[in-house]
N, C-alpha and C positions, 0 to 999 in steps of 0.2 A: 503493499499500499504505500510506503514512503517512496519507492521507487517511482510509482506512477505519480504521485503529488510532484517530485522533483522535474519529472519530465514535463507535466504540466506547466509547470511555473517556466521552465526553461523556452516551451513553445510560446508561452503568452508574452515573454520578454522579446523575442524575435519578432512578434507580429508588432508589438508596440513600438519598436525601433523602426522597423519598415514603415510604419503609418507616419512617424516622426520624419523619415526621409521624404515621404511622399507630400507631407505637408510643407517642408522647406523647398521642395522642387516647385510646388505650385506659387510659392512666393518668390521664386527667382524673377527677376526683371527680364522681359523679353529684350533680345539683343536686335537692334536695327542699325542701318547702315547710317552714318554721319558723315564722313569724308573720304573719298576716294584716293587711293595712293597717287603719288605724282612721280613719274618716270623722271630720272635725272640725266642717266647714261645708260646705253650710248646713244649718242644723238645721231641726227642725219648725216653728218659727215663721216660717220664710221664706215670703213670700206675694208674687208679682209679676204685673202685668199686661203682657203683652208687646204691641208695637206695630210694624207695618211701619215707621213713621217713625222707629223709634230701632233698626232691626235691627242696625246696626253698633255700637251700645253694649255694654257688659258688662252682662250679666243677672245674674251672680253669679261668685264665684271659689271653686272647690271646693279645700279644703284638707284633707290626711290625713297621718297617721303613716306613713312607710315599711313596706313589707312587707320581711319577711327571709327568705332563703333560704340552706339550708347546702350546702357543696360548693363547685365551682369558682366563682370570681367570674364574673358575668354581669349583664348589663343587666336590669334589671327594667322590663317595660312595664305601663302603666296605662291601662284602659278605664273611662270613665265611662259608667253605664249607667242608665237609667229604666224603669219598669214600672208597670203599674196596680196600685194597692194591694189587698193581700191575695192576690196571685197568687204571691208568693214568688219572683218573677222568673222565672217559667217560661219566658217569651217575652220577654226583655229587648230592649230597643232602644239601640243603640250612640250616644252623644252625640259624643264624641270621644275622642283616645287621647295620651299624653305619657308621657315617662320621668322627668318631675320629680315632686315631691311635692305640686303645686299646678297649678291650670289654670284660667285665666280661660276663660269660655263666653260668647259673644256672644249677644245676642236672637235673631238668626237661626238660629243652631246649636241652641240650645234648642227654638226653635220648630219647626224641622224635624225634631227627634226626637220630639218631642210628636205632632206630625201623622202622621209615618211609624208611631208607636207606636199610633195609633187614638184618640187623645185628642179630645175635643170641642172645636171651635173656637168662641171668643167665649164661653166658659163657664169657669168656676173648675174646674179639676180637680184632685184630690188624686194626686200623683206620688210613686212610691217612687225614691229615688235611691240609688246605692251606687257604689263603686269596686272593680274587679277588678285583681288584679296578676296577670302571667303572665311567662314567661321564654321566650327563644328565638324563632325566626322564626314558629315555628308557634303559639305563644302556649300553651305547656305548663305544666305545674304550677301550674294557676290557684288563686289565694286570693281570699277576698270579704270586704270590710269590711262592718261593720254598716251600716244602711241608716236614712235619715230619710225621713219623709213630707212634702213641701212641698206648697205650694197654688201653682198657675201658670195663668194664663188666656191660651192661645194666640190668635194671630190668624189669619184665614183666608189659605191661600195660594192665590191665585186663578191661573188660566192666563193667560199672557202673551198669548193669542190672543183673551180673552174681550172681549165687549161690555159695557156699562154703562148700566143705567136709572136715571134721576134725574127726580123730578117728583112733583107732588102725587098722583099716580095710584098711586105706589109707596108702600110702607110707609115710606121713609125720607124722603119729601117732596123738595123742592128743596135738598138738602143733600148733601155729602160728608163731615160730621162724624161720627167713631166708626162709620166703615164704613156710613153711612147709604144708600150707593149700593147697587143691586141687581146682582148679577153675572149676566150672560147668556153662558154659556160655549157652546163647542162641544160637540155631542154627540160622545162617544166614539167614535173611527173615522172621523168626518165631517171635511171640511175647510171647508165653507160652510153648516153646518146649526147653527143656535142654538136652545137651548130651556132655559126655565127656569120653574118653579113659583113663584107669588107671589101675594099678595092684592092686587088693583087696585081702587081707590076709583073708584066709578061718577062720571061727570060730570067727572072731572079729566084733567090732561094729564102727559105725559111726554116724555122726548127720549132718543135712543140716542147715547152717547158711546162714541167708539172707544179711549180711553184712559184710565188712571187713575195719577195721581203719588202716590197714597196720603198726601195731605196734607188738612187741614180745608178748604183752598181748592178741592181738586179740580182737575180738568182741564176747564175749560169751553170747550176750543178746538175740537179736531175732533169733530164730531158729526153725526147726520143725523137729519132730521125727516121729517114725512109726505110732502112733495112729492119729497124725494129718492128715495124707494122708488116712489112713485106713477109719477114720469118713467122711472126705471128699468124700468117694466114689470111691476112687482110686482102680484099679485092680493092685495088686502088685505081681512080680514075686515070687515064692515059693522060690527062693533062697535068699529072703530078708524076715526076720521075726522080731517081737518084742523082742528085747534082754531082756527084763524084768530087767534091771539092775539098777532101780530105777528112771531112766531118760527116759525109753521106747525108747532108741536109736535103729536105725536099726541095725541087726546082718546079716553079710554075711555069709551063710552057704555052699557056694560053694567051689570048689578047688581053692588055691592060683593061680593066673595068670591074665593076662591081659583080661580085661573086658570092654565092652562099657554101661556105664550106661545111661539110658534116661528116663526122666520125662517128659511125654507129658500131659501138663495142659489142652490141649483141648479135647483129648481123654481119659483123667483121668487115664493114666496107668503109671506104672513104670516097665521097662523092662531092662534086663540084656543080651547081646549078646556076 
């Protein structure tokens, strides 16, 4: 009987405590917007060319005046957003978040946001940028800062599974400088079929590389030449032959022009269309 009484007392204490919390919650003053954040930097004169080699560096540091809210004290969350110019942020892309009044953005973070937002790689883009403030876990009571239009040139973000073409037959020649190499990506949904459209220079050679360290020196180590595929049983288009240049690279014998190169590892074919 004593044990039952103890359990009953403990239960009533929990109920009473919960009710007290409920009363306190209902007495909390509702949070409402008072003053929107004011973006200070970067301004419209900001211009940067992003690169894979410096992806860990700081691209810019966003600074703004704090937003203000009335009502019960609460943590203010800030979201940095970008959008295409003239769209009035109809479909903004999130860059990053913070609870401070400033945020350093890395080259990789800014580049990823621009690519996700549909901006053009390797080309200068006009980018609208702003800060959004909100409160609570659900990001309610949003307020938006002024925006600036900055200029940013994003770099391409290739697939880790891609192969790479380097050589005089390709647009970039025998170089890895400034993204001169040509990416040969997997076809979406395929695991061993690569395809790319590119201008091939007639009578010139190229080689296929397996990796890319994204430096001006490039990755000259792991690669595949004409004999690699021929010895593996691939049927190779007659427009590609062994260059017999000491490295047995591919030699393109067709006319200079836009071609579609396809390497099908399942069918074991290399074709040009």
